[in-house]
N, CA, C and O of each residue as an XYZ file, in Angstrom:
992
protein
N       5.098    249.315    180.022
C       3.816    249.992    179.809
C       3.224    249.546    178.473
O       3.864    249.664    177.428
N       2.010    249.039    178.521
C       1.383    248.539    177.304
C       0.898    249.702    176.453
O       0.170    250.572    176.933
N       1.300    249.714    175.197
C       0.885    250.773    174.295
C      -0.359    250.349    173.510
O      -0.486    249.200    173.089
N      -1.251    251.285    173.329
C      -2.439    251.028    172.516
C      -2.132    251.440    171.097
O      -1.874    252.614    170.831
N      -2.157    250.498    170.190
C      -1.886    250.788    168.778
C      -3.169    251.290    168.145
O      -4.153    250.555    168.067
N      -3.167    252.537    167.692
C      -4.376    253.105    167.139
C      -4.380    253.016    165.619
O      -3.328    253.020    164.980
N      -5.557    252.937    165.062
C      -5.688    253.039    163.613
C      -5.652    254.520    163.280
O      -6.618    255.239    163.537
N      -4.549    254.983    162.711
C      -4.321    256.421    162.673
C      -4.986    257.134    161.524
O      -5.158    258.351    161.591
N      -5.367    256.442    160.480
C      -5.927    257.147    159.330
C      -7.351    256.698    159.019
O      -7.641    255.505    158.934
N      -8.236    257.689    158.849
C      -9.527    257.411    158.234
C      -9.403    257.584    156.725
O     -10.002    256.848    155.941
N      -8.614    258.568    156.348
C      -8.339    258.830    154.932
C      -6.839    258.960    154.803
O      -6.287    260.026    155.076
N      -6.172    257.906    154.395
C      -4.721    257.904    154.446
C      -4.113    257.619    153.082
O      -4.794    257.104    152.195
N      -2.830    257.950    152.904
C      -2.155    257.666    151.644
C      -2.123    256.168    151.367
O      -2.217    255.358    152.290
N      -1.993    255.811    150.125
C      -1.978    254.398    149.753
C      -0.575    253.820    149.809
O       0.330    254.309    149.133
N      -0.389    252.766    150.623
C       0.899    252.084    150.721
C       0.738    250.594    150.388
O       1.613    249.783    150.693
N      -0.387    250.248    149.763
C      -0.715    248.831    149.588
C       0.282    248.071    148.721
O       0.356    246.845    148.807
N       1.062    248.781    147.875
C       1.955    248.062    146.978
C       3.189    247.507    147.687
O       3.972    246.773    147.085
N       3.363    247.847    148.944
C       4.477    247.296    149.716
C       5.774    248.046    149.553
O       6.722    247.792    150.296
N       5.852    248.969    148.601
C       7.100    249.709    148.396
C       7.467    250.558    149.600
O       8.640    250.680    149.952
N       6.458    251.141    150.226
C       6.714    251.982    151.396
C       7.356    251.167    152.517
O       8.335    251.594    153.128
N       6.789    249.982    152.779
C       7.321    249.096    153.821
C       8.778    248.739    153.525
O       9.622    248.756    154.421
N       9.063    248.419    152.274
C      10.416    248.035    151.868
C      11.392    249.205    152.029
O      12.502    249.030    152.530
N      10.971    250.390    151.604
C      11.846    251.561    151.686
C      12.129    251.954    153.131
O      13.259    252.291    153.486
N      11.081    251.904    153.965
C      11.275    252.212    155.383
C      12.215    251.192    156.020
O      13.099    251.557    156.796
N      12.028    249.929    155.697
C      12.900    248.874    156.231
C      14.359    249.117    155.850
O      15.256    248.928    156.671
N      14.596    249.535    154.612
C      15.960    249.817    154.151
C      16.573    250.981    154.924
O      17.761    250.961    155.245
N      15.764    251.990    155.219
C      16.271    253.173    155.913
C      16.595    252.873    157.374
O      17.645    253.280    157.871
N      15.705    252.169    158.061
C      15.877    251.975    159.509
C      16.651    250.710    159.860
O      17.086    250.547    160.999
N      16.825    249.813    158.890
C      17.649    248.628    159.137
C      16.931    247.459    159.763
O      17.581    246.513    160.209
N      15.604    247.490    159.814
C      14.827    246.346    160.294
C      13.402    246.450    159.749
O      13.005    247.498    159.240
N      12.641    245.372    159.857
C      11.263    245.380    159.377
C      10.350    245.933    160.470
O      10.294    245.378    161.567
N       9.638    247.014    160.183
C       8.759    247.623    161.199
C       7.755    246.628    161.758
O       7.209    245.791    161.039
N       7.526    246.744    163.067
C       6.512    245.910    163.689
C       5.123    246.491    163.479
O       4.147    245.757    163.326
N       5.045    247.819    163.472
C       3.770    248.482    163.224
C       4.001    249.623    162.238
O       4.480    250.693    162.613
N       3.662    249.389    161.000
C       3.961    250.347    159.937
C       3.200    251.655    160.094
O       3.579    252.660    159.492
N       2.129    251.663    160.894
C       1.324    252.877    161.033
C       2.116    254.037    161.633
O       1.873    255.197    161.301
N       3.062    253.722    162.517
C       3.894    254.794    163.080
C       4.694    255.487    161.975
O       4.867    256.706    161.990
N       5.168    254.711    161.038
C       5.995    255.254    159.954
C       5.142    255.949    158.894
O       5.583    256.908    158.261
N       3.911    255.454    158.705
C       2.983    256.161    157.824
C       2.743    257.571    158.363
O       2.695    258.540    157.605
N       2.593    257.666    159.678
C       2.391    258.977    160.302
C       3.636    259.849    160.164
O       3.537    261.048    159.903
N       4.808    259.237    160.343
C       6.071    259.984    160.279
C       6.338    260.549    158.889
O       7.072    261.527    158.747
N       5.748    259.942    157.868
C       5.974    260.392    156.495
C       4.704    260.986    155.871
O       4.512    260.918    154.657
N       3.854    261.560    156.702
C       2.644    262.209    156.233
C       2.696    263.698    156.548
O       2.832    264.093    157.706
N       2.586    264.512    155.518
C       2.585    265.963    155.688
C       1.176    266.440    156.017
O       0.190    265.820    155.620
N       1.094    267.536    156.736
C      -0.190    268.095    157.149
C      -1.126    268.355    155.958
O      -2.346    268.304    156.110
N      -0.570    268.629    154.796
C      -1.388    268.948    153.621
C      -2.267    267.783    153.158
O      -3.231    267.993    152.421
N      -1.948    266.572    153.579
C      -2.753    265.397    153.233
C      -4.131    265.454    153.907
O      -5.103    264.880    153.416
N      -4.189    266.172    155.064
C      -5.430    266.278    155.834
C      -5.920    264.927    156.344
O      -7.124    264.674    156.390
N      -4.986    264.063    156.726
C      -5.350    262.772    157.305
C      -5.855    262.978    158.735
O      -5.390    263.865    159.452
N      -6.823    262.134    159.137
C      -7.411    262.223    160.481
C      -7.366    260.859    161.163
O      -7.424    259.815    160.513
N      -7.260    260.897    162.498
C      -7.379    259.639    163.228
C      -8.858    259.389    163.531
O      -9.724    260.154    163.106
N      -9.133    258.322    164.262
C     -10.531    257.942    164.494
C     -11.292    258.944    165.355
O     -12.522    258.919    165.407
N     -10.550    259.832    166.034
C     -11.199    260.862    166.843
C     -11.264    262.209    166.124
O     -11.714    263.206    166.688
N     -10.811    262.221    164.884
C     -10.872    263.446    164.106
C      -9.671    264.353    164.262
O      -9.675    265.476    163.758
N      -8.627    263.879    164.961
C      -7.415    264.674    165.133
C      -6.558    264.629    163.876
O      -6.455    263.594    163.219
N      -5.948    265.758    163.552
C      -5.061    265.816    162.394
C      -3.847    264.916    162.622
O      -3.240    264.931    163.693
N      -3.506    264.142    161.607
C      -2.361    263.238    161.688
C      -1.292    263.691    160.705
O      -1.540    263.786    159.503
N      -0.106    263.968    161.224
C       1.041    264.315    160.384
C       2.296    263.977    161.174
O       2.221    263.476    162.296
N       3.450    264.254    160.578
C       4.711    263.926    161.250
C       5.004    264.834    162.441
O       5.950    264.563    163.181
N       4.238    265.892    162.653
C       4.618    266.926    163.606
C       4.691    266.442    165.054
O       5.605    266.833    165.780
N       3.754    265.606    165.489
C       3.803    265.090    166.864
C       4.996    264.151    167.046
O       5.676    264.190    168.071
N       5.241    263.316    166.052
C       6.398    262.419    166.131
C       7.704    263.205    166.066
O       8.712    262.786    166.637
N       7.690    264.332    165.380
C       8.872    265.210    165.338
C       9.229    265.668    166.745
O      10.403    265.690    167.115
N       8.221    266.035    167.529
C       8.418    266.448    168.916
C       9.058    265.330    169.739
O      10.011    265.555    170.483
N       8.514    264.120    169.589
C       9.036    262.970    170.327
C      10.451    262.622    169.879
O      11.326    262.371    170.707
N      10.669    262.609    168.571
C      11.986    262.265    168.039
C      13.054    263.247    168.452
O      14.194    262.857    168.703
N      12.700    264.527    168.526
C      13.641    265.553    168.974
C      14.119    265.248    170.387
O      15.309    265.353    170.684
N      13.186    264.871    171.257
C      13.535    264.550    172.647
C      14.409    263.297    172.725
O      15.383    263.269    173.477
N      14.071    262.274    171.961
C      14.839    261.035    171.985
C      16.239    261.261    171.439
O      17.217    260.778    172.009
N      16.336    261.990    170.340
C      17.628    262.273    169.729
C      18.529    263.039    170.697
O      19.709    262.720    170.840
N      17.970    264.045    171.355
C      18.749    264.836    172.311
C      19.232    263.981    173.477
O      20.364    264.130    173.936
N      18.369    263.084    173.955
C      18.744    262.222    175.086
C      19.873    261.264    174.711
O      20.812    261.076    175.484
N      19.783    260.666    173.539
C      20.796    259.703    173.094
C      22.133    260.396    172.861
O      23.179    259.882    173.257
N      22.100    261.567    172.216
C      23.335    262.317    171.980
C      23.926    262.789    173.298
O      25.144    262.767    173.474
N      23.078    263.214    174.224
C      23.551    263.675    175.536
C      24.268    262.549    176.275
O      25.330    262.766    176.860
N      23.691    261.347    176.249
C      24.317    260.208    176.931
C      25.661    259.861    176.283
O      26.634    259.559    176.974
N      25.700    259.909    174.951
C      26.942    259.610    174.238
C      28.039    260.608    174.624
O      29.159    260.205    174.939
N      27.725    261.896    174.602
C      28.722    262.913    174.925
C      29.143    262.832    176.388
O      30.314    263.033    176.708
N      28.204    262.544    177.266
C      28.514    262.406    178.702
C      29.553    261.319    178.925
O      30.475    261.495    179.720
N      29.411    260.198    178.230
C      30.351    259.088    178.379
C      31.646    259.299    177.600
O      32.716    258.873    178.036
N      31.545    259.954    176.454
C      32.695    260.102    175.561
C      33.633    261.231    175.982
O      34.834    261.177    175.717
N      33.082    262.251    176.637
C      33.895    263.418    177.018
C      33.796    263.625    178.528
O      33.080    264.517    178.981
N      34.508    262.809    179.314
C      34.393    262.888    180.778
C      34.881    264.209    181.366
O      34.516    264.557    182.490
N      35.706    264.950    180.614
C      36.214    266.227    181.129
C      35.261    267.382    180.845
O      35.460    268.480    181.364
N      34.225    267.158    180.028
C      33.337    268.246    179.619
C      32.389    268.673    180.721
O      31.735    267.836    181.343
N      32.313    269.979    180.966
C      31.356    270.480    181.955
C      29.987    270.649    181.308
O      29.822    270.367    180.121
N      29.011    271.104    182.076
C      27.638    271.198    181.574
C      27.541    272.109    180.352
O      26.884    271.772    179.368
N      28.200    273.264    180.424
C      28.137    274.206    179.316
C      28.736    273.640    178.052
O      28.182    273.808    176.965
N      29.866    272.968    178.188
C      30.546    272.365    177.032
C      29.663    271.287    176.405
O      29.486    271.255    175.188
N      29.109    270.407    177.241
C      28.291    269.304    176.734
C      27.024    269.824    176.058
O      26.601    269.295    175.030
N      26.423    270.858    176.638
C      25.223    271.446    176.050
C      25.522    272.027    174.673
O      24.757    271.838    173.727
N      26.645    272.737    174.573
C      27.018    273.356    173.296
C      27.332    272.291    172.250
O      26.955    272.433    171.087
N      28.020    271.227    172.657
C      28.356    270.159    171.713
C      27.105    269.433    171.229
O      26.994    269.096    170.050
N      26.167    269.194    172.138
C      24.918    268.544    171.732
C      24.159    269.422    170.743
O      23.588    268.924    169.773
N      24.154    270.726    170.992
C      23.473    271.650    170.086
C      24.066    271.591    168.690
O      23.347    271.736    167.701
N      25.371    271.379    168.603
C      26.025    271.295    167.300
C      25.602    270.027    166.560
O      25.386    270.048    165.348
N      25.486    268.925    167.299
C      25.103    267.659    166.668
C      23.669    267.717    166.160
O      23.382    267.256    165.055
N      22.758    268.284    166.967
C      21.341    268.288    166.606
C      20.914    269.624    166.007
O      19.729    269.958    166.016
N      21.873    270.389    165.487
C      21.528    271.656    164.836
C      20.621    271.391    163.647
O      20.685    270.329    163.029
N      19.780    272.360    163.332
C      18.847    272.184    162.221
C      19.586    271.915    160.918
O      19.158    271.090    160.111
N      20.692    272.610    160.719
C      21.480    272.416    159.497
C      21.971    270.981    159.376
O      21.913    270.382    158.302
N      22.460    270.432    160.497
C      22.973    269.056    160.481
C      21.854    268.050    160.241
O      22.011    267.119    159.451
N      20.721    268.235    160.923
C      19.605    267.303    160.747
C      19.049    267.370    159.326
O      18.624    266.356    158.773
N      19.051    268.561    158.739
C      18.608    268.682    157.352
C      19.499    267.871    156.418
O      19.013    267.220    155.494
N      20.803    267.915    156.665
C      21.730    267.142    155.844
C      21.499    265.645    156.003
O      21.583    264.895    155.030
N      21.207    265.208    157.226
C      20.929    263.789    157.468
C      19.674    263.358    156.707
O      19.640    262.291    156.094
N      18.655    264.201    156.757
C      17.414    263.893    156.039
C      17.625    263.809    154.538
O      17.023    262.976    153.860
N      18.486    264.681    154.024
C      18.794    264.651    152.592
C      19.578    263.395    152.235
O      19.300    262.747    151.226
N      20.565    263.054    153.072
C      21.381    261.861    152.811
C      20.524    260.595    152.768
O      20.783    259.693    151.972
N      19.511    260.531    153.619
C      18.631    259.360    153.666
C      17.504    259.439    152.632
O      16.712    258.506    152.499
N      17.436    260.565    151.896
C      16.417    260.764    150.850
C      15.002    260.565    151.390
O      14.178    259.888    150.774
N      14.734    261.166    152.550
C      13.465    260.943    153.222
C      12.271    261.513    152.460
O      11.164    260.986    152.564
N      12.485    262.573    151.704
C      11.359    263.178    151.013
C      10.836    262.324    149.850
O       9.750    262.579    149.329
N      11.606    261.319    149.450
C      11.151    260.458    148.354
C       9.934    259.624    148.756
O       9.201    259.148    147.889
N       9.710    259.441    150.062
C       8.544    258.675    150.509
C       7.604    259.517    151.369
O       6.688    258.980    151.992
N       7.822    260.827    151.407
C       6.916    261.706    152.133
C       5.635    261.904    151.328
O       5.684    262.234    150.143
N       4.491    261.703    151.975
C       3.199    261.904    151.321
C       2.733    263.335    151.559
O       2.585    263.762    152.704
N       2.503    264.068    150.485
C       2.126    265.465    150.593
C       1.346    265.891    149.364
O       1.548    265.359    148.272
N       0.460    266.848    149.548
C      -0.254    267.434    148.421
C       0.453    268.682    147.916
O       0.062    269.257    146.900
N       1.484    269.095    148.619
C       2.279    270.242    148.196
C       3.368    269.804    147.233
O       3.849    268.673    147.301
N       3.750    270.691    146.346
C       4.903    270.451    145.497
C       6.148    270.461    146.378
O       6.401    271.444    147.075
N       6.917    269.397    146.358
C       8.068    269.288    147.261
C       9.140    270.340    146.990
O       9.991    270.606    147.839
N       9.091    270.929    145.810
C      10.037    272.005    145.507
C       9.739    273.252    146.327
O      10.591    274.131    146.455
N       8.534    273.329    146.881
C       8.148    274.496    147.669
C       8.500    274.359    149.147
O       8.341    275.306    149.917
N       8.973    273.190    149.538
C       9.389    273.006    150.927
C      10.730    273.689    151.171
O      11.583    273.728    150.283
N      10.915    274.226    152.372
C      12.224    274.724    152.773
C      13.109    273.562    153.205
O      12.636    272.433    153.331
N      14.384    273.834    153.430
C      15.314    272.774    153.822
C      14.941    272.115    155.146
O      15.268    270.948    155.362
N      14.267    272.835    156.030
C      13.974    272.291    157.360
C      13.062    271.072    157.330
O      13.005    270.326    158.308
N      12.357    270.858    156.242
C      11.490    269.688    156.145
C      12.288    268.398    156.294
O      11.777    267.411    156.822
N      13.541    268.399    155.830
C      14.377    267.199    155.925
C      14.662    266.847    157.387
O      14.525    265.695    157.798
N      15.055    267.851    158.155
C      15.341    267.612    159.572
C      14.095    267.269    160.357
O      14.139    266.446    161.271
N      12.975    267.898    160.006
C      11.717    267.621    160.703
C      11.294    266.166    160.519
O      10.902    265.497    161.475
N      11.379    265.689    159.285
C      10.981    264.300    159.014
C      11.975    263.327    159.635
O      11.582    262.253    160.092
N      13.257    263.686    159.658
C      14.245    262.830    160.309
C      13.894    262.650    161.785
O      13.938    261.533    162.301
N      13.550    263.732    162.460
C      13.170    263.630    163.870
C      11.903    262.794    164.036
O      11.797    262.005    164.975
N      10.947    262.963    163.129
C       9.725    262.160    163.192
C      10.040    260.676    163.024
O       9.429    259.829    163.675
N      10.985    260.369    162.159
C      11.399    258.975    161.948
C      11.990    258.387    163.229
O      11.702    257.244    163.581
N      12.814    259.167    163.923
C      13.385    258.716    165.200
C      12.261    258.430    166.194
O      12.302    257.427    166.907
N      11.259    259.308    166.241
C      10.130    259.088    167.135
C       9.352    257.839    166.781
O       8.906    257.115    167.671
N       9.182    257.575    165.498
C       8.457    256.382    165.058
C       9.198    255.111    165.446
O       8.583    254.127    165.858
N      10.518    255.133    165.315
C      11.324    253.965    165.697
C      11.183    253.690    167.185
O      11.063    252.537    167.599
N      11.196    254.746    167.986
C      11.052    254.579    169.440
C       9.709    253.931    169.784
O       9.656    253.007    170.595
N       8.625    254.414    169.170
C       7.316    253.835    169.455
C       7.194    252.413    168.933
O       6.534    251.573    169.545
N       7.832    252.148    167.804
C       7.704    250.846    167.163
C       8.490    249.751    167.878
O       8.011    248.626    168.020
N       9.706    250.088    168.330
C      10.555    249.021    168.859
C      11.327    249.386    170.125
O      12.138    248.591    170.600
N      11.088    250.576    170.677
C      11.677    250.911    171.959
C      13.003    251.660    171.881
O      13.520    251.960    170.805
N      13.531    251.948    173.073
C      14.716    252.801    173.190
C      15.955    252.182    172.550
O      16.719    252.882    171.886
N      16.164    250.884    172.741
C      17.383    250.243    172.229
C      17.471    250.349    170.705
O      18.536    250.647    170.164
N      16.365    250.109    170.020
C      16.354    250.209    168.554
C      16.552    251.657    168.118
O      17.246    251.935    167.140
N      15.936    252.570    168.856
C      16.079    253.993    168.563
C      17.539    254.418    168.733
O      18.085    255.136    167.895
N      18.157    253.974    169.809
C      19.556    254.290    170.070
C      20.463    253.728    168.980
O      21.390    254.402    168.532
N      20.196    252.490    168.551
C      21.000    251.872    167.495
C      20.907    252.673    166.200
O      21.916    252.892    165.529
N      19.702    253.109    165.851
C      19.525    253.885    164.631
C      20.300    255.202    164.707
O      20.950    255.596    163.738
N      20.234    255.877    165.846
C      20.946    257.148    166.005
C      22.451    256.929    165.931
O      23.166    257.730    165.329
N      22.937    255.843    166.542
C      24.377    255.546    166.457
C      24.776    255.258    165.016
O      25.793    255.761    164.538
N      23.982    254.451    164.326
C      24.330    254.046    162.958
C      24.224    255.196    161.960
O      25.021    255.274    161.024
N      23.256    256.085    162.145
C      23.002    257.129    161.148
C      23.569    258.491    161.521
O      23.734    259.345    160.650
N      23.870    258.711    162.802
C      24.350    260.019    163.243
C      25.729    259.943    163.893
O      26.679    260.568    163.422
N      25.831    259.181    164.966
C      27.044    259.220    165.797
C      28.254    258.636    165.089
O      29.281    259.306    164.977
N      28.155    257.400    164.609
C      29.320    256.740    164.006
C      29.797    257.444    162.737
O      30.995    257.693    162.605
N      28.903    257.777    161.793
C      29.404    258.384    160.549
C      29.722    259.873    160.643
O      30.482    260.384    159.820
N      29.162    260.583    161.627
C      29.272    262.036    161.586
C      29.974    262.694    162.778
O      30.514    263.790    162.626
N      29.984    262.073    163.938
C      30.502    262.771    165.110
C      32.000    262.551    165.277
O      32.468    261.433    165.493
N      32.721    263.632    165.173
C      34.159    263.677    165.452
C      34.332    264.808    166.467
O      34.185    265.980    166.121
N      34.642    264.463    167.713
C      34.655    265.443    168.797
C      35.564    266.628    168.484
O      35.175    267.780    168.676
N      36.766    266.349    168.004
C      37.721    267.422    167.731
C      37.207    268.348    166.632
O      37.292    269.570    166.759
N      36.676    267.774    165.557
C      36.145    268.592    164.468
C      34.892    269.349    164.913
O      34.661    270.488    164.509
N      34.095    268.694    165.747
C      32.856    269.291    166.221
C      33.116    270.520    167.094
O      32.331    271.469    167.092
N      34.211    270.497    167.829
C      34.539    271.624    168.698
C      34.722    272.912    167.896
O      34.428    274.004    168.383
N      35.208    272.775    166.669
C      35.430    273.960    165.839
C      34.265    274.317    164.944
O      34.344    275.266    164.163
N      33.182    273.565    165.050
C      32.022    273.797    164.187
C      31.191    274.960    164.720
O      30.854    274.992    165.904
N      30.864    275.905    163.862
C      30.089    277.076    164.245
C      28.642    276.886    163.819
O      28.361    276.712    162.633
N      27.725    276.920    164.775
C      26.311    276.736    164.467
C      25.734    277.990    163.829
O      25.062    277.919    162.800
N      25.999    279.142    164.447
C      25.427    280.400    163.980
C      26.497    281.482    163.960
O      27.017    281.870    165.006
N      26.822    281.963    162.777
C      27.794    283.051    162.664
C      27.210    284.342    163.223
O      27.945    285.173    163.758
N      25.923    284.515    163.106
C      25.288    285.715    163.643
C      25.438    285.768    165.156
O      25.813    286.805    165.704
N      25.148    284.659    165.840
C      25.296    284.614    167.295
C      26.735    284.876    167.708
O      27.000    285.582    168.681
N      27.663    284.292    166.949
C      29.083    284.476    167.240
C      29.489    285.939    167.089
O      30.208    286.479    167.930
N      29.023    286.584    166.006
C      29.345    287.995    165.765
C      28.758    288.892    166.844
O      29.426    289.802    167.336
N      27.507    288.632    167.210
C      26.855    289.448    168.236
C      27.579    289.307    169.577
O      27.823    290.297    170.267
N      27.919    288.073    169.935
C      28.636    287.827    171.190
C      29.981    288.557    171.200
O      30.367    289.157    172.202
N      30.679    288.494    170.077
C      31.991    289.160    169.978
C      31.841    290.681    170.083
O      32.611    291.333    170.788
N      30.855    291.244    169.384
C      30.625    292.692    169.425
C      30.277    293.160    170.835
O      30.750    294.203    171.287
N      29.452    292.387    171.519
C      29.070    292.759    172.878
C      30.266    292.732    173.825
O      30.419    293.620    174.663
N      31.110    291.713    173.691
C      32.285    291.616    174.555
C      33.291    292.721    174.262
O      33.961    293.223    175.164
N      33.386    293.096    172.980
C      34.335    294.137    172.582
C      33.724    295.540    172.667
O      34.361    296.534    172.318
N      32.470    295.593    173.142
C      31.751    296.867    173.267
C      31.687    297.620    171.932
O      31.910    298.829    171.871
N      31.381    296.884    170.886
C      31.249    297.455    169.551
C      29.766    297.569    169.184
O      28.971    296.691    169.518
N      29.409    298.633    168.511
C      28.049    298.796    168.028
C      27.866    297.993    166.737
O      28.734    298.002    165.864
N      26.744    297.307    166.626
C      26.478    296.534    165.404
C      25.027    296.720    164.992
O      24.158    296.989    165.822
N      24.779    296.573    163.691
C      23.422    296.742    163.177
C      23.267    295.982    161.866
O      24.099    296.092    160.965
N      22.194    295.216    161.775
C      21.828    294.554    160.529
C      20.800    295.444    159.839
O      19.726    295.691    160.387
N      21.114    295.913    158.670
C      20.278    296.884    157.977
C      19.788    296.323    156.650
O      20.584    295.948    155.789
N      18.457    296.268    156.493
C      17.868    295.842    155.226
C      17.872    297.030    154.279
O      17.435    298.121    154.644
N      18.366    296.820    153.061
C      18.382    297.902    152.087
C      17.708    297.442    150.799
O      17.401    296.259    150.648
N      17.483    298.343    149.897
C      16.744    298.038    148.674
C      17.451    296.980    147.842
O      18.651    297.064    147.579
N      16.688    295.999    147.442
C      17.226    294.909    146.622
C      16.886    295.181    145.161
O      15.712    295.225    144.794
N      17.887    295.361    144.344
C      17.664    295.674    142.917
C      17.816    294.441    142.028
O      17.899    294.562    140.806
N      17.853    293.260    142.636
C      18.010    292.034    141.848
C      16.804    291.781    140.961
O      15.709    292.274    141.233
N      17.006    291.018    139.911
C      15.940    290.734    138.947
C      15.337    289.340    139.108
O      14.631    288.863    138.220
N      15.617    288.681    140.245
C      15.112    287.334    140.461
C      13.587    287.338    140.576
O      12.995    288.299    141.068
N      12.957    286.247    140.116
C      11.515    286.102    140.269
C      11.141    285.955    141.746
O      10.118    286.473    142.194
N      11.987    285.241    142.493
C      11.759    285.046    143.918
C      12.226    286.282    144.688
O      13.304    286.817    144.426
N      11.417    286.721    145.627
C      11.780    287.896    146.419
C      13.018    287.612    147.261
O      13.116    286.561    147.894
N      13.953    288.541    147.268
C      15.160    288.432    148.074
C      15.257    289.606    149.039
O      14.730    290.690    148.790
N      15.942    289.358    150.140
C      16.231    290.401    151.111
C      17.728    290.698    151.045
O      18.555    289.788    151.002
N      18.053    291.977    151.038
C      19.457    292.391    151.034
C      19.776    293.016    152.390
O      19.039    293.872    152.879
N      20.882    292.579    152.990
C      21.244    293.022    154.337
C      22.690    293.503    154.371
O      23.580    292.884    153.787
N      22.908    294.610    155.061
C      24.261    295.094    155.356
C      24.519    294.896    156.841
O      23.642    295.159    157.665
N      25.706    294.438    157.187
C      26.103    294.349    158.583
C      27.095    295.471    158.866
O      28.190    295.505    158.305
N      26.695    296.388    159.746
C      27.569    297.483    160.145
C      28.130    297.222    161.535
O      27.391    296.854    162.447
N      29.408    297.408    161.694
C      30.054    297.344    163.001
C      30.789    298.658    163.205
O      31.649    299.043    162.412
N      30.424    299.342    164.297
C      30.960    300.688    164.554
C      30.753    301.591    163.341
O      31.641    302.338    162.930
N      29.539    301.490    162.781
C      29.070    302.322    161.663
C      29.839    302.094    160.363
O      29.766    302.912    159.446
N      30.571    300.991    160.283
C      31.294    300.652    159.055
C      30.686    299.373    158.476
O      30.497    298.392    159.195
N      30.383    299.386    157.183
C      29.826    298.198    156.538
C      30.917    297.133    156.424
O      31.925    297.330    155.745
N      30.703    296.027    157.085
C      31.683    294.937    157.090
C      31.330    293.878    156.049
O      32.216    293.280    155.439
N      30.027    293.650    155.847
C      29.615    292.611    154.887
C      28.198    292.873    154.402
O      27.397    293.511    155.086
N      27.901    292.362    153.194
C      26.564    292.422    152.610
C      26.174    291.016    152.166
O      27.029    290.172    151.895
N      24.857    290.782    152.096
C      24.392    289.471    151.610
C      22.945    289.568    151.160
O      22.206    290.454    151.587
N      22.550    288.642    150.287
C      21.177    288.529    149.804
C      20.703    287.097    150.040
O      21.478    286.147    149.923
N      19.414    286.954    150.374
C      18.838    285.619    150.546
C      17.324    285.736    150.470
O      16.776    286.835    150.393
N      16.655    284.588    150.491
C      15.203    284.573    150.334
C      14.450    284.933    151.616
O      13.224    285.040    151.606
N      15.180    285.118    152.720
C      14.559    285.599    153.953
C      15.547    286.519    154.660
O      16.757    286.434    154.451
N      15.014    287.391    155.493
C      15.857    288.320    156.241
C      16.816    287.554    157.158
O      17.987    287.911    157.288
N      16.301    286.503    157.785
C      17.117    285.704    158.701
C      18.301    285.063    157.976
O      19.426    285.080    158.475
N      18.038    284.496    156.792
C      19.105    283.856    156.029
C      20.127    284.878    155.536
O      21.328    284.605    155.511
N      19.641    286.055    155.146
C      20.546    287.105    154.674
C      21.448    287.585    155.809
O      22.633    287.841    155.595
N      20.895    287.706    157.004
C      21.690    288.132    158.166
C      22.750    287.095    158.513
O      23.879    287.443    158.862
N      22.383    285.820    158.417
C      23.349    284.757    158.715
C      24.462    284.737    157.671
O      25.633    284.562    158.006
N      24.092    284.916    156.410
C      25.095    284.921    155.342
C      26.042    286.112    155.481
O      27.250    285.973    155.288
N      25.494    287.283    155.815
C      26.325    288.467    156.021
C      27.250    288.273    157.222
O      28.400    288.711    157.204
N      26.742    287.616    158.261
C      27.547    287.350    159.459
C      28.710    286.416    159.148
O      29.818    286.596    159.652
N      28.442    285.418    158.313
C      29.497    284.479    157.928
C      30.600    285.201    157.162
O      31.785    284.967    157.399
N      30.203    286.080    156.241
C      31.199    286.839    155.480
C      31.986    287.773    156.393
O      33.192    287.949    156.220
N      31.295    288.371    157.368
C      31.973    289.251    158.321
C      32.955    288.469    159.189
O      34.041    288.949    159.513
N      32.548    287.248    159.559
C      33.436    286.417    160.381
C      34.759    286.163    159.664
O      35.825    286.294    160.265
N      34.695    285.803    158.395
C      35.929    285.516    157.662
C      36.740    286.783    157.399
O      37.963    286.730    157.266
N      36.044    287.926    157.324
C      36.768    289.190    157.155
C      37.482    289.593    158.443
O      38.505    290.277    158.413
N      36.918    289.152    159.589
C      37.465    289.549    160.888
C      38.038    288.386    161.678
O      38.274    288.515    162.880
N      38.269    287.245    161.021
C      38.620    286.042    161.776
C      39.923    286.142    162.554
O      40.112    285.418    163.532
N      40.821    287.021    162.141
C      42.057    287.212    162.901
C      41.786    287.837    164.267
O      42.579    287.696    165.197
N      40.651    288.532    164.370
C      40.288    289.196    165.642
C      39.320    288.383    166.463
O      39.271    288.491    167.689
N      38.537    287.551    165.757
C      37.507    286.774    166.449
C      38.015    285.364    166.703
O      38.452    284.675    165.782
N      37.956    284.952    167.929
C      38.372    283.592    168.280
C      37.180    282.903    168.901
O      36.835    283.182    170.049
N      36.539    282.002    168.164
C      35.357    281.312    168.707
C      35.689    280.612    170.013
O      36.750    280.005    170.165
N      34.761    280.711    170.944
C      34.906    280.021    172.229
C      34.148    278.721    172.166
O      32.924    278.733    172.037
N      34.839    277.591    172.254
C      34.192    276.281    172.105
C      33.546    275.857    173.413
O      32.951    274.782    173.488
């Protein structure tokens, strides 16, 4: 299928010095055939770049494509590598590989934010920006050079250095999900309760107590309610690990 290469920016970041091309080449392991895909992959919405039809251009659309490509490549790898795995097992293992936490670490390892164009202070980004840009990069590689190049990049940057099936089986994606599943199976009442935070930090924090059968099992503080609940769940897991046996 012939692809139409569009001129994606009417007002775009400056890459004329060639450093961007060189850095992208170092990251992906080859010289891009069409650098515009990678310019898009490393453009944050705050730049307000537009294509020739006036559509907003940022990494977000490529993130969608890269997520699909990454999942497909990992799925094929696990299907071939673990012939005894049933659908549920393979789905859970793939989720562990492409978890947001893991993709964020990959983005950090590749130092992707060093070439991200944004009008925002990068210190204000959450950790998920790393994983989002990593997925956008995968999408850009697919458009630039096809499935084989995309697959090679995923093998070189994800599968070979990071995937160990035995270690992955014991990896817990969400302690909160694990705790909730265990409580439901054991018919235990549980509740995440936000309570007053007396900390003196400039940044607002949420304080959460995890109660199981009306007993406080763990407490935690974080910059969001979701993060505080996950942190409290992790502490509860280690407090109750003799009773909780994760199902892989």
